[in-house]
MARBA-3410 file (N, C-alpha, C, O; in Angstrom, 1 decimal):
70
107.5,73.4,111.2,106.3,73.4,111.8,105.5,74.5,111.5,105.7,75.7,111.4 ~ 104.5,74.0,111.3,103.0,74.7,110.7,101.8,74.5,112.3,101.8,73.5,113.1 ~ 101.2,75.4,112.4,100.2,75.2,113.6,99.1,75.8,113.1,99.0,77.0,113.4 ~ 97.8,74.9,112.0,96.5,75.8,112.5,96.1,76.2,112.8,96.2,75.6,113.9 ~ 95.3,77.4,113.1,95.2,78.2,113.3,93.7,77.7,113.1,93.4,76.8,112.3
92.6,78.5,114.2,91.4,78.7,114.7,90.6,79.9,113.9,90.9,81.1,114.0 ~ 89.7,79.5,113.3,88.5,81.1,112.6,88.7,81.9,113.8,89.5,82.8,113.7 ~ 88.1,81.6,115.4,88.8,82.8,116.7,90.1,83.2,115.7,89.8,84.2,115.0 ~ 91.2,82.8,115.7,91.8,83.4,116.4,92.9,84.0,114.3,93.9,84.7,113.8 ~ 92.2,83.4,114.1,92.4,83.9,111.8,91.2,86.0,112.8,91.6,87.0,113.3
90.6,85.6,112.6,89.5,86.0,113.1,90.5,87.9,113.3,90.8,88.9,112.6 ~ 90.9,87.2,115.3,91.8,88.7,115.2,92.8,88.7,115.2,93.3,89.7,115.8 ~ 93.6,87.9,114.7,95.1,87.7,114.0,94.2,89.3,112.3,95.0,90.2,111.9 ~ 93.1,89.2,111.9,93.1,89.6,110.6,93.4,91.3,110.6,93.5,91.8,109.5 ~ 93.5,92.3,111.6,93.9,93.3,111.3,95.0,93.5,111.2,95.3,94.7,110.9
96.7,92.3,111.4,98.0,92.8,111.4,97.6,91.8,109.4,97.8,92.5,108.4 ~ 97.2,90.7,109.3,97.0,90.4,107.9,96.9,91.7,107.7,97.9,92.4,107.9 ~ 95.6,92.3,107.3,95.7,93.5,106.8,96.3,94.6,106.2,96.2,95.3,105.2 ~ 97.5,94.5,107.6,98.4,95.7,107.1,99.3,95.5,107.2,100.1,96.4,107.5 ~ 99.8,93.5,106.5,101.1,93.1,105.5,99.8,93.5,104.4,100.2,93.2,103.3
99.5,93.7,104.4,98.6,93.1,102.5,98.6,94.6,101.5,98.7,94.8,100.3 ~ 98.5,95.6,103.3,98.4,97.0,102.4,99.6,97.7,102.3,99.7,98.6,101.4 ~ 101.1,97.4,103.7,101.5,97.9,103.4,103.3,96.6,101.6,104.2,96.8,100.8 ~ 102.5,95.6,102.4,103.1,94.6,100.6,102.8,95.7,99.2,103.4,96.0,98.2 ~ 101.5,96.0,99.6,100.8,97.0,98.2,101.7,97.9,97.4,101.8,98.0,96.1
102.3,98.6,98.4,102.7,99.9,97.9,104.2,99.6,98.3,104.8,100.6,98.8 ~ 104.9,98.3,98.2,105.8,97.3,97.7,107.0,98.2,98.7,108.0,98.8,98.2 ~ 106.4,98.3,100.6,107.5,98.3,101.3,106.8,96.9,102.3,106.2,97.3,103.4 ~ 106.9,95.4,101.9,105.9,94.8,102.5,106.8,94.4,103.8,107.9,94.1,103.5 ~ 106.2,94.5,105.7,106.7,94.3,106.4,105.8,93.0,106.5,104.9,92.7,105.6
106.2,92.0,108.2,105.8,90.8,108.5,105.3,90.7,109.8,105.8,91.2,110.8 ~ 104.1,89.8,109.9,103.9,89.7,111.1,104.1,88.4,112.1,103.7,87.2,112.2 ~ 105.1,89.2,112.8,105.9,87.9,113.8,104.9,88.1,115.3,104.0,88.9,115.6 ~ 105.7,87.0,116.2,104.9,86.3,117.7,105.7,86.0,118.3,106.3,84.9,118.3 ~ 106.1,87.5,119.3,105.9,85.5,120.8,105.7,85.1,121.5,105.0,85.7,122.4
106.0,83.6,121.9,105.8,82.7,121.9,106.3,82.5,123.8,107.4,82.3,124.3 ~ 104.6,82.6,124.4,104.9,81.9,126.1,104.5,81.1,126.7,103.5,80.5,126.6 ~ 105.5,80.8,127.6,104.4,80.3,129.3,104.6,80.5,130.8,105.5,80.5,131.6 ~ 103.3,80.8,130.7,102.8,81.0,132.0,103.3,79.9,132.4,102.8,79.0,131.8 ~ 104.6,79.3,133.5,103.9,78.0,134.6,102.5,78.2,135.4,101.7,77.4,135.6
102.4,79.7,135.8,101.8,79.9,137.2,100.6,79.3,136.8,100.1,78.3,137.2 ~ 100.2,80.4,136.0,98.8,80.1,135.5,98.7,78.3,134.4,97.7,77.6,134.4 ~ 99.8,78.1,133.9,99.7,77.4,133.3,99.2,77.1,131.8,98.8,76.1,131.2 ~ 99.3,78.5,131.3,99.7,78.1,129.8,100.0,79.0,128.6,100.9,79.8,128.9 ~ 99.6,79.2,127.2,100.9,79.8,126.8,100.1,80.5,125.7,99.0,80.2,125.2
100.7,81.4,125.4,100.4,83.0,124.9,101.2,82.7,123.5,102.1,81.9,123.2 ~ 100.2,84.0,122.9,101.0,84.4,121.8,100.9,86.3,121.7,99.8,86.8,122.0 ~ 101.6,86.7,121.4,101.6,88.6,121.0,101.8,88.7,120.2,103.1,88.7,120.0 ~ 101.0,89.0,118.7,101.5,89.8,117.3,101.7,90.6,117.6,101.4,91.4,118.5 ~ 102.8,90.7,116.5,103.4,92.3,116.5,103.5,92.5,115.1,104.0,91.5,114.5
103.2,93.9,114.1,103.3,94.1,112.6,105.0,94.3,112.9,105.1,94.7,114.0 ~ 106.8,94.2,112.1,107.3,95.1,111.8,107.6,95.7,110.5,107.0,95.3,109.5 ~ 108.4,96.5,110.5,108.1,97.5,109.7,109.2,96.7,108.8,110.0,96.0,109.4 ~ 109.2,96.8,107.3,109.9,96.3,106.3,111.3,96.0,106.5,112.0,95.0,106.1 ~ 111.7,97.2,107.4,113.0,97.9,107.3,114.1,96.7,108.3,115.3,96.4,108.2
112.8,96.3,109.5,112.6,95.8,110.6,112.7,94.2,109.8,113.5,93.3,110.1 ~ 111.9,94.1,108.9,111.8,92.3,109.3,112.7,91.7,108.2,112.9,90.5,108.3 ~ 113.2,92.5,107.0,113.9,92.1,105.9,115.3,90.8,107.1,115.6,89.6,107.1 ~ 115.6,92.0,107.9,116.9,91.3,108.4,116.6,90.3,109.3,117.4,89.4,109.5 ~ 115.9,90.4,109.8,114.8,88.4,110.3,114.6,88.1,109.2,115.8,87.9,108.7
113.6,87.7,108.0,113.4,87.0,107.5,115.4,86.6,107.1,115.8,85.4,107.2 ~ 115.8,87.0,106.9,117.8,86.7,106.4,118.2,85.9,107.5,119.1,85.1,107.4 ~ 117.7,86.1,108.7,118.3,85.9,109.5,117.0,83.6,109.4,117.1,82.4,109.6 ~ 116.3,84.4,109.0,116.0,83.2,109.8,115.8,81.9,108.0,115.3,80.7,107.9 ~ 116.2,82.7,107.1,115.9,81.9,106.4,117.8,81.1,106.1,118.1,80.5,105.0
118.8,81.2,107.2,119.6,81.0,106.7,120.0,79.7,108.8,120.9,78.9,109.2 ~ 118.6,80.4,109.2,119.2,79.5,110.5,118.1,78.5,111.1,118.3,77.6,111.9 ~ 116.6,79.0,110.0,115.8,77.6,110.9,115.5,76.5,109.3,114.9,76.7,108.2 ~ 116.1,75.8,109.9,115.8,74.4,109.3,114.7,74.6,108.8,114.0,75.5,109.2 ~ 114.0,73.7,107.4,112.9,73.6,106.5,112.3,72.8,107.4,111.2,72.3,107.1
END
C-alpha cells in the first residue's frame, strides 16, 4: 500500500530525504523509516520518522523484500 503525503508532510520530512540523498551520493545509502502509532486515548495516529545508516538499513531492506507482499 502506498499513501500519498501532503505538501506539509513532505516539507517536514525534507531534511530526512536530503540525508538519504546525501548518503547515497557518497555510496552508502541509508534509509528513511517511520514507526506508526495509534494513541487510543487521544484517538490520533502518528508517524515518527528516523534515518537508518546503511549497515542497519541493509538487513531491514533484505527482510522486507522477503516478507512484505508486493
